[in-house]
C-alpha positions as CSV (number, residue, x, y, z in Angstrom):
1,M,-221.9,-25.3,14.9
2,H,-225.2,-23.5,13.8
3,L,-226.7,-24.0,17.3
4,V,-223.9,-21.7,18.7
5,E,-224.7,-19.0,16.1
6,L,-228.6,-19.3,17.1
7,A,-227.6,-18.9,20.3
8,H,-225.7,-16.1,19.9
9,R,-228.2,-14.1,17.7
10,A,-230.4,-14.5,20.2
11,G,-228.8,-11.8,22.2
12,H,-228.1,-12.0,25.8
13,L,-225.8,-15.2,25.4
14,Q,-224.4,-15.2,29.0
15,R,-222.5,-18.7,28.4
16,L,-223.3,-21.9,26.6
17,I,-222.1,-25.3,28.4
18,V,-222.4,-28.9,26.6
19,F,-221.8,-32.1,28.1
20,G,-222.9,-35.5,27.9
21,S,-221.7,-38.0,25.3
22,Y,-220.6,-35.2,22.5
23,V,-217.9,-34.3,25.1
24,T,-216.6,-38.3,26.1
25,A,-214.4,-40.0,23.7
26,K,-217.3,-42.2,22.2
27,P,-216.8,-41.8,18.4
28,E,-220.2,-41.4,17.7
29,P,-222.4,-39.4,20.2
30,N,-225.8,-40.0,20.1
31,D,-227.1,-36.4,20.7
32,V,-225.7,-32.9,21.8
33,D,-226.7,-32.1,25.6
34,V,-226.4,-27.9,25.9
35,I,-227.0,-25.5,28.6
36,L,-227.8,-22.0,27.5
37,V,-227.3,-19.3,30.2
38,M,-229.0,-16.2,29.4
39,K,-228.6,-12.8,30.8
40,D,-231.7,-11.7,32.7
41,S,-232.2,-8.9,30.3
42,F,-233.1,-12.0,27.8
43,H,-237.4,-12.1,27.1
44,L,-238.3,-15.2,24.8
45,E,-240.7,-13.0,23.2
46,E,-238.5,-10.6,21.6
47,C,-235.6,-13.1,20.5
48,P,-235.2,-13.8,16.7
49,T,-237.3,-16.4,15.0
50,E,-234.6,-17.9,13.8
51,S,-233.3,-18.5,17.7
52,R,-236.5,-19.8,19.1
53,G,-236.3,-23.3,18.7
54,L,-234.0,-23.6,20.8
55,F,-236.0,-22.4,23.8
56,D,-238.4,-25.0,23.8
57,H,-237.1,-28.6,24.2
58,P,-239.4,-30.8,21.3
59,V,-238.6,-28.6,18.7
60,A,-234.7,-28.3,19.4
61,Q,-234.4,-31.8,19.8
62,A,-236.2,-32.5,16.9
63,R,-235.0,-29.8,14.5
64,Y,-231.0,-30.0,15.8
65,G,-230.9,-33.6,17.5
66,A,-229.7,-31.7,20.8
67,S,-231.3,-31.4,24.3
68,I,-231.1,-27.9,25.4
69,F,-231.8,-26.6,28.9
70,W,-232.1,-22.9,29.1
71,I,-231.8,-20.3,32.2
72,R,-231.7,-17.4,32.9
73,P,-230.1,-16.5,36.8
74,A,-232.8,-14.8,38.4
75,M,-234.7,-18.5,37.5
76,L,-232.8,-20.0,40.4
77,I,-234.1,-19.5,43.7
78,E,-231.2,-21.3,46.0
79,E,-228.7,-21.7,43.8
80,T,-226.0,-20.1,41.7
81,V,-225.6,-20.6,38.2
82,E,-222.1,-22.6,38.9
83,E,-224.7,-25.1,41.3
84,F,-227.1,-25.6,38.3
85,I,-223.8,-26.8,36.4
86,L,-222.2,-28.7,38.2
87,Y,-225.6,-31.0,39.2
88,W,-226.3,-31.8,35.6
89,Q,-222.9,-32.9,35.8
90,I,-223.4,-35.6,38.1
91,K,-224.3,-38.8,35.9
92,R,-227.7,-40.8,37.4
93,G,-225.0,-43.5,39.2
94,G,-223.4,-40.5,40.9
95,D,-219.9,-40.6,38.4
96,K,-219.4,-37.4,36.9
97,R,-219.5,-36.5,33.4
98,G,-217.8,-34.2,30.9
99,I,-218.5,-30.6,30.6
100,V,-217.5,-28.0,28.1
101,D,-217.9,-24.5,28.9
102,V,-217.8,-22.9,25.2
103,T,-216.4,-19.5,24.7
104,I,-218.5,-17.1,22.6
């Protein structure tokens, strides 16, 4: 997957989580939802040009058809990375959605 390759090239990738309709039984998911967990040492201004679009939500949506969210653990104030990911696993109605933690 091109997104995984670009995220890896950015350096400092700790985890890549895929969720939403892409990890369901839908025969034609409408988009890809991704959370990039970057190491605290990641700085966007040092990111290779070809990977920067991943870290700009509207650009990623237009260019890759993906809703990409990204964090560094230090950005979280009152929750852990695990709690942050579990929050995104809950649908608006309270049911859980599937998530896939991609091993890099």
